[in-house]
Jmol script that loads the backbone (N, CA, C; Angstrom):
load data "model"
ATOM      1  N   MET A   1      -0.409  22.588 -52.532  1.00  0.00           N
ATOM      2  CA  MET A   1      -1.609  22.625 -51.473  1.00  0.00           C
ATOM      3  C   MET A   1      -1.721  21.793 -50.735  1.00  0.00           C
ATOM      4  N   PHE A   2      -1.950  22.016 -49.086  1.00  0.00           N
ATOM      5  CA  PHE A   2      -1.794  21.382 -48.244  1.00  0.00           C
ATOM      6  C   PHE A   2      -2.998  20.277 -47.842  1.00  0.00           C
ATOM      7  N   GLN A   3      -2.747  19.034 -47.453  1.00  0.00           N
ATOM      8  CA  GLN A   3      -4.275  18.560 -47.020  1.00  0.00           C
ATOM      9  C   GLN A   3      -4.117  17.335 -45.506  1.00  0.00           C
ATOM     10  N   LEU A   4      -4.849  18.163 -44.978  1.00  0.00           N
ATOM     11  CA  LEU A   4      -4.790  16.889 -43.542  1.00  0.00           C
ATOM     12  C   LEU A   4      -4.935  15.596 -43.450  1.00  0.00           C
ATOM     13  N   GLN A   5      -4.781  14.637 -43.342  1.00  0.00           N
ATOM     14  CA  GLN A   5      -4.883  13.474 -43.507  1.00  0.00           C
ATOM     15  C   GLN A   5      -5.695  12.406 -42.081  1.00  0.00           C
ATOM     16  N   PRO A   6      -6.655  12.117 -42.742  1.00  0.00           N
ATOM     17  CA  PRO A   6      -7.692  11.779 -41.417  1.00  0.00           C
ATOM     18  C   PRO A   6      -7.021  11.051 -40.311  1.00  0.00           C
ATOM     19  N   LYS A   7      -7.577  11.289 -38.997  1.00  0.00           N
ATOM     20  CA  LYS A   7      -6.795  10.612 -37.872  1.00  0.00           C
ATOM     21  C   LYS A   7      -8.527  10.238 -36.907  1.00  0.00           C
ATOM     22  N   THR A   8      -7.616   9.241 -36.099  1.00  0.00           N
ATOM     23  CA  THR A   8      -9.055   8.560 -35.516  1.00  0.00           C
ATOM     24  C   THR A   8      -8.215   8.203 -34.004  1.00  0.00           C
ATOM     25  N   TYR A   9      -9.215   9.278 -33.716  1.00  0.00           N
ATOM     26  CA  TYR A   9      -8.782   9.515 -31.956  1.00  0.00           C
ATOM     27  C   TYR A   9      -9.747   9.060 -30.967  1.00  0.00           C
ATOM     28  N   ASN A  10      -8.481   8.069 -29.870  1.00  0.00           N
ATOM     29  CA  ASN A  10      -8.992   7.788 -29.086  1.00  0.00           C
ATOM     30  C   ASN A  10      -8.733   8.221 -27.446  1.00  0.00           C
ATOM     31  N   TRP A  11      -9.544   7.814 -26.612  1.00  0.00           N
ATOM     32  CA  TRP A  11      -9.107   7.957 -25.251  1.00  0.00           C
ATOM     33  C   TRP A  11      -7.430   8.474 -24.274  1.00  0.00           C
ATOM     34  N   MET A  12      -7.048   7.837 -24.960  1.00  0.00           N
ATOM     35  CA  MET A  12      -5.025   7.746 -24.870  1.00  0.00           C
ATOM     36  C   MET A  12      -4.965   8.801 -25.230  1.00  0.00           C
ATOM     37  N   TYR A  13      -5.671   9.140 -26.702  1.00  0.00           N
ATOM     38  CA  TYR A  13      -4.814  10.247 -27.125  1.00  0.00           C
ATOM     39  C   TYR A  13      -5.280  11.686 -26.607  1.00  0.00           C
ATOM     40  N   LEU A  14      -6.665  11.172 -26.000  1.00  0.00           N
ATOM     41  CA  LEU A  14      -7.166  12.693 -25.795  1.00  0.00           C
ATOM     42  C   LEU A  14      -6.733  12.784 -23.867  1.00  0.00           C
ATOM     43  N   LEU A  15      -6.175  11.955 -23.068  1.00  0.00           N
ATOM     44  CA  LEU A  15      -5.241  11.722 -21.904  1.00  0.00           C
ATOM     45  C   LEU A  15      -3.772  12.089 -22.594  1.00  0.00           C
ATOM     46  N   GLN A  16      -3.452  12.140 -22.969  1.00  0.00           N
ATOM     47  CA  GLN A  16      -1.913  12.038 -23.321  1.00  0.00           C
ATOM     48  C   GLN A  16      -1.776  13.716 -24.255  1.00  0.00           C
ATOM     49  N   LEU A  17      -2.577  13.964 -24.683  1.00  0.00           N
ATOM     50  CA  LEU A  17      -2.619  15.360 -24.569  1.00  0.00           C
ATOM     51  C   LEU A  17      -2.702  16.217 -23.897  1.00  0.00           C
ATOM     52  N   PRO A  18      -2.836  16.934 -22.684  1.00  0.00           N
ATOM     53  CA  PRO A  18      -2.492  17.214 -22.205  1.00  0.00           C
ATOM     54  C   PRO A  18      -0.675  17.128 -21.270  1.00  0.00           C
ATOM     55  N   PHE A  19      -0.160  16.069 -21.440  1.00  0.00           N
ATOM     56  CA  PHE A  19       0.678  16.136 -20.783  1.00  0.00           C
ATOM     57  C   PHE A  19       1.802  16.052 -22.189  1.00  0.00           C
ATOM     58  N   GLU A  20       1.717  16.572 -23.270  1.00  0.00           N
ATOM     59  CA  GLU A  20       2.252  16.626 -24.429  1.00  0.00           C
ATOM     60  C   GLU A  20       2.884  18.178 -24.318  1.00  0.00           C
ATOM     61  N   CYS A  21       1.182  18.652 -23.509  1.00  0.00           N
ATOM     62  CA  CYS A  21       1.423  20.117 -24.114  1.00  0.00           C
ATOM     63  C   CYS A  21       2.329  20.674 -22.869  1.00  0.00           C
ATOM     64  N   GLN A  22       1.556  20.183 -21.552  1.00  0.00           N
ATOM     65  CA  GLN A  22       2.056  21.129 -20.604  1.00  0.00           C
ATOM     66  C   GLN A  22       1.800  20.187 -18.763  1.00  0.00           C
ATOM     67  N   PRO A  23       3.174  19.579 -19.780  1.00  0.00           N
ATOM     68  CA  PRO A  23       3.184  18.774 -18.695  1.00  0.00           C
ATOM     69  C   PRO A  23       3.484  18.669 -16.999  1.00  0.00           C
ATOM     70  N   VAL A  24       4.335  19.676 -16.604  1.00  0.00           N
ATOM     71  CA  VAL A  24       4.252  19.912 -15.343  1.00  0.00           C
ATOM     72  C   VAL A  24       2.894  20.239 -14.665  1.00  0.00           C
ATOM     73  N   CYS A  25       2.327  21.480 -15.199  1.00  0.00           N
ATOM     74  CA  CYS A  25       0.963  21.919 -14.929  1.00  0.00           C
ATOM     75  C   CYS A  25      -0.282  20.938 -14.444  1.00  0.00           C
ATOM     76  N   THR A  26      -0.082  19.860 -16.231  1.00  0.00           N
ATOM     77  CA  THR A  26      -1.104  18.644 -15.929  1.00  0.00           C
ATOM     78  C   THR A  26      -0.350  18.092 -14.680  1.00  0.00           C
ATOM     79  N   THR A  27       0.134  17.720 -15.063  1.00  0.00           N
ATOM     80  CA  THR A  27       1.215  16.646 -12.899  1.00  0.00           C
ATOM     81  C   THR A  27       0.320  17.250 -11.964  1.00  0.00           C
ATOM     82  N   ILE A  28       0.728  18.986 -11.716  1.00  0.00           N
ATOM     83  CA  ILE A  28      -0.098  19.509 -10.657  1.00  0.00           C
ATOM     84  C   ILE A  28      -1.361  19.158 -10.927  1.00  0.00           C
ATOM     85  N   VAL A  29      -1.727  19.293 -11.564  1.00  0.00           N
ATOM     86  CA  VAL A  29      -3.421  19.308 -11.535  1.00  0.00           C
ATOM     87  C   VAL A  29      -3.943  17.848 -10.909  1.00  0.00           C
ATOM     88  N   VAL A  30      -3.683  16.931 -11.767  1.00  0.00           N
ATOM     89  CA  VAL A  30      -3.644  15.492 -11.440  1.00  0.00           C
ATOM     90  C   VAL A  30      -3.156  15.160  -9.715  1.00  0.00           C
ATOM     91  N   LEU A  31      -2.642  15.503  -9.287  1.00  0.00           N
ATOM     92  CA  LEU A  31      -1.761  15.159  -7.730  1.00  0.00           C
ATOM     93  C   LEU A  31      -3.028  16.117  -7.014  1.00  0.00           C
ATOM     94  N   GLN A  32      -3.417  17.338  -7.384  1.00  0.00           N
ATOM     95  CA  GLN A  32      -3.713  18.565  -6.422  1.00  0.00           C
ATOM     96  C   GLN A  32      -5.733  17.211  -6.567  1.00  0.00           C
ATOM     97  N   LYS A  33      -5.769  17.097  -7.451  1.00  0.00           N
ATOM     98  CA  LYS A  33      -7.559  15.876  -7.824  1.00  0.00           C
ATOM     99  C   LYS A  33      -7.503  15.116  -7.139  1.00  0.00           C
ATOM    100  N   LEU A  34      -6.136  14.146  -6.809  1.00  0.00           N
ATOM    101  CA  LEU A  34      -6.400  13.027  -6.382  1.00  0.00           C
ATOM    102  C   LEU A  34      -5.936  13.116  -4.763  1.00  0.00           C
ATOM    103  N   ILE A  35      -5.558  14.280  -4.133  1.00  0.00           N
ATOM    104  CA  ILE A  35      -5.309  15.220  -2.737  1.00  0.00           C
ATOM    105  C   ILE A  35      -6.765  15.097  -2.290  1.00  0.00           C
ATOM    106  N   THR A  36      -6.924  15.497  -3.230  1.00  0.00           N
ATOM    107  CA  THR A  36      -8.489  16.123  -2.796  1.00  0.00           C
ATOM    108  C   THR A  36      -9.544  15.027  -2.879  1.00  0.00           C
ATOM    109  N   GLY A  37      -9.172  14.487  -3.711  1.00  0.00           N
ATOM    110  CA  GLY A  37     -10.197  13.111  -3.375  1.00  0.00           C
ATOM    111  C   GLY A  37     -10.025  12.277  -2.331  1.00  0.00           C
ATOM    112  N   LEU A  38      -8.533  12.205  -1.940  1.00  0.00           N
ATOM    113  CA  LEU A  38      -8.566  11.405  -0.574  1.00  0.00           C
ATOM    114  C   LEU A  38      -9.349  12.114   0.753  1.00  0.00           C
ATOM    115  N   VAL A  39      -8.559  13.434   0.886  1.00  0.00           N
ATOM    116  CA  VAL A  39      -8.874  14.345   1.655  1.00  0.00           C
ATOM    117  C   VAL A  39     -10.703  14.284   1.973  1.00  0.00           C
ATOM    118  N   ASN A  40     -11.528  14.075   0.764  1.00  0.00           N
ATOM    119  CA  ASN A  40     -12.768  14.241   0.999  1.00  0.00           C
ATOM    120  C   ASN A  40     -13.169  12.332   1.983  1.00  0.00           C
ATOM    121  N   VAL A  41     -12.409  11.338   1.319  1.00  0.00           N
ATOM    122  CA  VAL A  41     -12.908  10.384   2.589  1.00  0.00           C
ATOM    123  C   VAL A  41     -12.350  10.075   3.299  1.00  0.00           C
ATOM    124  N   LEU A  42     -10.811  10.289   3.970  1.00  0.00           N
ATOM    125  CA  LEU A  42     -10.859  10.485   5.307  1.00  0.00           C
ATOM    126  C   LEU A  42     -11.487  11.470   5.719  1.00  0.00           C
ATOM    127  N   TRP A  43     -12.101  12.987   4.921  1.00  0.00           N
ATOM    128  CA  TRP A  43     -13.512  13.571   6.084  1.00  0.00           C
ATOM    129  C   TRP A  43     -14.685  12.939   6.545  1.00  0.00           C
ATOM    130  N   ILE A  44     -15.031  11.803   5.534  1.00  0.00           N
ATOM    131  CA  ILE A  44     -16.223  11.179   5.715  1.00  0.00           C
ATOM    132  C   ILE A  44     -15.705  10.158   7.012  1.00  0.00           C
ATOM    133  N   LEU A  45     -14.641   9.578   6.611  1.00  0.00           N
ATOM    134  CA  LEU A  45     -14.180   8.818   7.755  1.00  0.00           C
ATOM    135  C   LEU A  45     -14.282   9.312   9.652  1.00  0.00           C
ATOM    136  N   VAL A  46     -14.144  10.306   9.670  1.00  0.00           N
ATOM    137  CA  VAL A  46     -13.767  11.360  10.839  1.00  0.00           C
ATOM    138  C   VAL A  46     -14.888  11.905  11.478  1.00  0.00           C
ATOM    139  N   GLU A  47     -16.048  12.168  10.311  1.00  0.00           N
ATOM    140  CA  GLU A  47     -17.314  12.480  10.860  1.00  0.00           C
ATOM    141  C   GLU A  47     -17.856  11.333  11.364  1.00  0.00           C
ATOM    142  N   ALA A  48     -17.921  10.017  10.439  1.00  0.00           N
ATOM    143  CA  ALA A  48     -18.509   8.748  10.875  1.00  0.00           C
ATOM    144  C   ALA A  48     -18.223   8.516  12.503  1.00  0.00           C
ATOM    145  N   SER A  49     -16.642   8.858  12.630  1.00  0.00           N
ATOM    146  CA  SER A  49     -16.084   8.492  14.200  1.00  0.00           C
ATOM    147  C   SER A  49     -16.669   9.143  14.822  1.00  0.00           C
ATOM    148  N   PHE A  50     -17.065  10.580  14.614  1.00  0.00           N
ATOM    149  CA  PHE A  50     -17.510  11.849  15.373  1.00  0.00           C
ATOM    150  C   PHE A  50     -18.408  11.395  16.078  1.00  0.00           C
ATOM    151  N   ILE A  51     -19.881  11.101  14.741  1.00  0.00           N
ATOM    152  CA  ILE A  51     -21.047  10.561  15.196  1.00  0.00           C
ATOM    153  C   ILE A  51     -21.137   9.772  16.042  1.00  0.00           C
ATOM    154  N   ASP A  52     -20.302   8.416  15.425  1.00  0.00           N
ATOM    155  CA  ASP A  52     -20.519   7.067  16.516  1.00  0.00           C
ATOM    156  C   ASP A  52     -20.163   7.423  18.508  1.00  0.00           C
ATOM    157  N   THR A  53     -19.097   8.390  18.008  1.00  0.00           N
ATOM    158  CA  THR A  53     -18.821   9.142  19.799  1.00  0.00           C
ATOM    159  C   THR A  53     -19.773   9.930  20.610  1.00  0.00           C
ATOM    160  N   ALA A  54     -20.331  10.353  19.673  1.00  0.00           N
ATOM    161  CA  ALA A  54     -21.856  11.362  19.602  1.00  0.00           C
ATOM    162  C   ALA A  54     -23.023  10.792  20.441  1.00  0.00           C
ATOM    163  N   LEU A  55     -23.460   9.739  19.358  1.00  0.00           N
ATOM    164  CA  LEU A  55     -24.291   8.681  19.951  1.00  0.00           C
ATOM    165  C   LEU A  55     -24.186   7.953  21.091  1.00  0.00           C
ATOM    166  N   CYS A  56     -22.516   7.547  21.216  1.00  0.00           N
ATOM    167  CA  CYS A  56     -22.543   7.212  22.234  1.00  0.00           C
ATOM    168  C   CYS A  56     -22.647   7.361  23.975  1.00  0.00           C
ATOM    169  N   VAL A  57     -22.436   9.149  23.244  1.00  0.00           N
ATOM    170  CA  VAL A  57     -22.159   9.594  24.632  1.00  0.00           C
ATOM    171  C   VAL A  57     -23.662  10.159  25.096  1.00  0.00           C
ATOM    172  N   ALA A  58     -24.471  10.048  24.468  1.00  0.00           N
ATOM    173  CA  ALA A  58     -26.249  10.665  24.202  1.00  0.00           C
ATOM    174  C   ALA A  58     -26.532   9.080  24.996  1.00  0.00           C
ATOM    175  N   GLN A  59     -25.778   7.945  24.951  1.00  0.00           N
ATOM    176  CA  GLN A  59     -26.690   7.151  25.379  1.00  0.00           C
ATOM    177  C   GLN A  59     -26.066   6.555  26.976  1.00  0.00           C
ATOM    178  N   SER A  60     -24.982   7.165  27.176  1.00  0.00           N
ATOM    179  CA  SER A  60     -24.123   7.399  28.528  1.00  0.00           C
ATOM    180  C   SER A  60     -23.413   6.184  27.985  1.00  0.00           C
ATOM    181  N   GLN A  61     -23.173   5.369  27.252  1.00  0.00           N
ATOM    182  CA  GLN A  61     -21.823   4.391  27.337  1.00  0.00           C
ATOM    183  C   GLN A  61     -21.033   4.808  27.859  1.00  0.00           C
TER     184      GLN A  61
END
end "model"
wireframe off; spacefill off
backbone 0.3
color backbone group
């Protein structure tokens, strides 16, 4: 009779599992998430610059 051996799962195993199953798709998803995060940060900087410029124009400086 087949019996499974007990195994302790940790965070590293959980992070490696998708790369073992589908390395290409996992890499694409990780890159997409990183790019999305970077674009969001840059967008905040663009909006802050726009607001600063609009305030300067409104104050006639």
